[in-house]
C-alpha positions in Angstrom: 0.0 0.0 0.0 1.6 3.2 -1.1 0.4 6.7 -0.1 3.5 8.4 -1.5 6.1 7.3 -4.1 9.4 8.7 -5.1 11.8 7.5 -7.8 14.7 7.1 -5.3 15.9 8.2 -1.9 18.3 11.1 -1.6 17.5 12.8 -4.9 15.8 16.0 -5.8 12.6 14.7 -7.3 9.3 15.4 -5.4 7.3 12.7 -3.7 4.0 11.9 -5.5 0.9 11.6 -3.3 -1.6 8.9 -4.3 -5.2 9.4 -3.4 -6.4 6.7 -3.4 -3.2 5.0 -2.4 -1.6 2.4 -4.7 -2.4 -1.2 -3.6 -0.6 -4.3 -5.1 -0.9 -8.1 -4.7 2.8 -8.6 -4.2 2.4 -12.4 -4.1 1.2 -12.4 -7.7 2.8 -9.1 -8.8 6.1 -8.8 -7.0 7.2 -6.0 -9.4 4.2 -3.9 -8.4 3.3 -3.3 -12.0 -0.5 -3.7 -11.8 -2.2 -1.7 -9.1 -5.4 -3.3 -7.7 -8.8 -1.5 -8.1 -9.1 0.6 -5.0 -12.9 0.4 -5.1 -12.6 -3.3 -4.4 -10.4 -2.7 -1.3 -12.0 0.4 0.2 -12.2 -1.1 3.7 -8.5 -2.0 3.8 -7.5 1.4 2.4 -9.6 3.2 5.0 -8.2 1.1 7.8 -4.6 1.7 6.6 -5.3 5.5 6.4 -6.6 5.5 9.9 -3.6 3.6 11.2 -1.2 5.9 9.4 -2.9 9.0 10.9 -2.8 7.4 14.4 0.9 6.7 14.0 1.8 10.2 12.7 -0.2 11.7 15.6 1.9 9.6 18.1 5.3 10.7 16.8 7.3 13.3 18.6 8.3 15.5 15.6 11.4 17.1 17.2 14.6 18.0 15.3 17.0 15.1 14.5 19.8 14.9 16.9 22.3 14.3 14.1 22.0 17.8 12.7 23.8 19.4 15.5 27.6 19.0 15.3 29.9 19.5 18.2 33.5 19.8 17.1 34.7 17.6 20.0 32.8 14.7 18.6 34.2 14.9 15.0 37.2 12.8 14.0 40.4 14.7 13.5 42.8 14.5 10.6 46.4 15.7 10.8 47.0 15.1 7.1 
């Protein structure tokens, strides 16, 4: 189930939002080439959307700790 897609991580292209989300039968279509008809899976899609919202609401969206750099923690090079 894909709410958003992107061609690759760490590149400049924008995420694409899918509404309804893309849903695949990965057992029979492991390459995710043929999206399933969302109208046939509305209950599953609605439940997944609810769970996604609940999860996002539970996340503490603070700044990543790795963005701050203290010089004393960086490796030195005497080259």
